[in-house]
N, C-alpha and C positions, 0 to 999 in steps of 0.2 A: 504494499499499500504506499502509496505518497506519502512524504513527511509536511510537515509543517513549519512554516520559518514562524519566528518570533511574533511579529505583527498578525501573521495568520491564527496565531495560538490564540492571541488576545481577543482576536473578532470571534473563532469557536467558542472561548470560554464564555461569551457575552451572550450568543445565543444558544448555547448548550444551558445556561440557566434561565432562560427565558421559556416559560409556555405557551407562549404567542409568536407568529411570525415577527420580523423586526424590519424596519424600513432602514436604507444608508442613515438615514437622520438619526433614529434613535441609537443606532451602533457609535455613531459620531459623539453623540450625547453622552454616551455610554464610557467613549474613549476619550471624553474633554481633557483629561489630567495629561494627554500626550500633545497637545496641543497639534494635531492632525488636520490637513486642509480636508475637506468634506470630500473634494475629489478622489484624493488617496483611500480614502475608506471605500468611495464605491467602486476604485479599481480593485481592491483586497476584494471586497465580496463579490464582483466580477469572475475575478479568478478563482474563487472559492467555488463559486458555479460552473464553471469550468472544467474546474478539478473533481466534480461531482462530490465536492464538501457538504455543498448546499443545494437546497431546492428552490427556487424562486418563482413565485405568482404574483400576477399584478395585484397592486393595491390602490386603485384608484387610477392617478398619472405615475405613482412611484412602483418600484418592486419590491416586495416584500419577500426577506430570506430566513428559511430555517434550516437547520441542520437535516443531512440527508440519513444520517443515524446517528445513536446516542455516543456519547463521551465513551460509555463502556465499550460499545462496538469498536469504535476509532483504535480504544487501548488494546481489543484483543487481536485486531488484525495486525497494530505494530507486533503484538508479541508473537503471533502466526509468521509475521515475516522474519521476524529475527531468528524464531525457529528454524524455518527454512534455509537460513545462511548458515547454520551450524552444520558442520560434516557428517556430524554422529548427534541426529534428535533425541535418541535414547538418554544418550550421555547428558546432554543440554537439559532435557526432562528431569534426569535424577538429579542434577546440581539445582536445578530451580526448586525442586521437592524440597531438596534438603536446606535450602535459603530462605524458604517462608517461615512466616510465625506459626507458632501453633495454633492459632485462630483460623489463620489463612488455610492451614491444612486440612482443618476440620470444614472449611468451606468447600474447600477441595473435593474432600472425601463425600462430602452431601450431594455435590453435584455430579459425581462419578457415580453414586448408587443410585440417583435418578435415573441416569443414564442405563443402566442394566437393566 
């Protein structure tokens, strides 16, 4: 899966935190502390839509954007991509399993049991 740049990540965090789609103006307001030009935010939103991170739909004269998938889905794709880069998937999974906390291991066990 494609990665995100720092500003793209900031935009995605704003959209993942919202329940409703957001316009470029909404995102610009949320990023007001960064002192970005509105056109910069519009460009980032357009690029994220072209990369299939966002779905856009008309909202009057403007576009409204929403994430194409959840933050958790994105992170899972990153994890699968990293796993695919390993030369030995079994060894990478074993190393990962040994590095998680007890609570995380329990969550993994629950999910694996549900899959069986």
